[in-house]
N, C-alpha and C positions, 0 to 999 in steps of 0.2 A: 599629516590626517590624509587615509585615500580616499577615495570615491566607496568606492566599499565599505571598507567601515562607517561612511560617513549617512550614503545609502539603506545598511540595517537597520542601523541606530534612527534614523528616520520612522523605517518603516516599520519598529519595536513601539515608537513613539505614538503612528501614530494608530493604529492598532489598540490605544490606553483610551486612545473620543478623547480626548481634551484633561483625561481627570488623572494629576498630577502626579496622585500617589500610585496609579496604575500607571505608571511612564514605569514612575525607580521603578515600583517591582520589576514591570515587564525586563529591563532593561539590565536588575540587578539574573535576577534569572537568568537570563543571557550568559551571563557569568562577564559581565563588568568588572574592571574594576580601579581602583589605583592601584600606582608601588606600591610592597609593602613599604611598611614605616618602621621606624627605631624604634625600641621600645620610648625613650624619653617622646618623639612624638607623637605613637602610641595614646603613651598619659597625657600628652598634655594635647591632643584632637576630644581625647572623652571629658578630661575636667573643661574645657570649651563647650562640649554640646550639654551638659550636666549644669555649668552657669547660663548657660543662655536659656534651657528644661527652668532654669529656676525666675534668673528675670524676669522668665515671660508671667508665672504664675500655674506653668504647665501642672495639671494635674498629674501625682507622678505614677496613674500607670500607662499614659504616652511618654515614658521617659524610656529612652533604649535600656534594652536588658544585659546583654552580649557586648561586644566586639562588633559583632557583626551588624549587629541594630545603631549601632557608630557612626558606622561607616553606610551603611544605610542614607541613614542622616547626611554626612556628607555625595550621597549621589543626590538625592530630594534638594541640596542649594541648587548642584550645577541646575538639575532639571529646572530647577525655579526662578534659580536668582539670589544673592547674597538675598534680594531687598523683598521676593516676589513677580523681580520686576521686566521677568519671559514669560511669566503666569500669560494665559491666552497668545506668545511668540506663536511665530510660523514654524512648523515642524526641524526645516532649515538650521533655523540661529538652534531651536534649542539642544539640535542633536552635534551643533555642533560648540555649542558651548561646555556639553557633557566633556565631547571629546576633548578641547582646549581646559577642561580640566581633572588632565591630564584619566579617565578614563581609558585601560582598550580593554578587545578582549583578553582574559587570560586563558592559555589555550589546556586542553581538560586534556587529565589520564586516561589510559585505557586505552 
């Protein structure tokens, strides 16, 4: 983890004013992603996400609509913690958790 990555993430998280959904959106829009997964891993993470949605009786309109939204769910878990334990945590802790979950800034084409 580099200090510049941590600093950038802290700034993105700070700009979301404590809203976990806005934090996730800001980090995603800035280009942070986990490494590519194999087809088997992608299928498993998608199945796990749908099982979680189902087990919490989430209305289907809130379920992921595509693979990117499944991946964004992974980012949301990194922002808030698996069980929400990071909600309200300090910015550096959240940023560190995002990096420790394997998210890094992707190079942009162009």
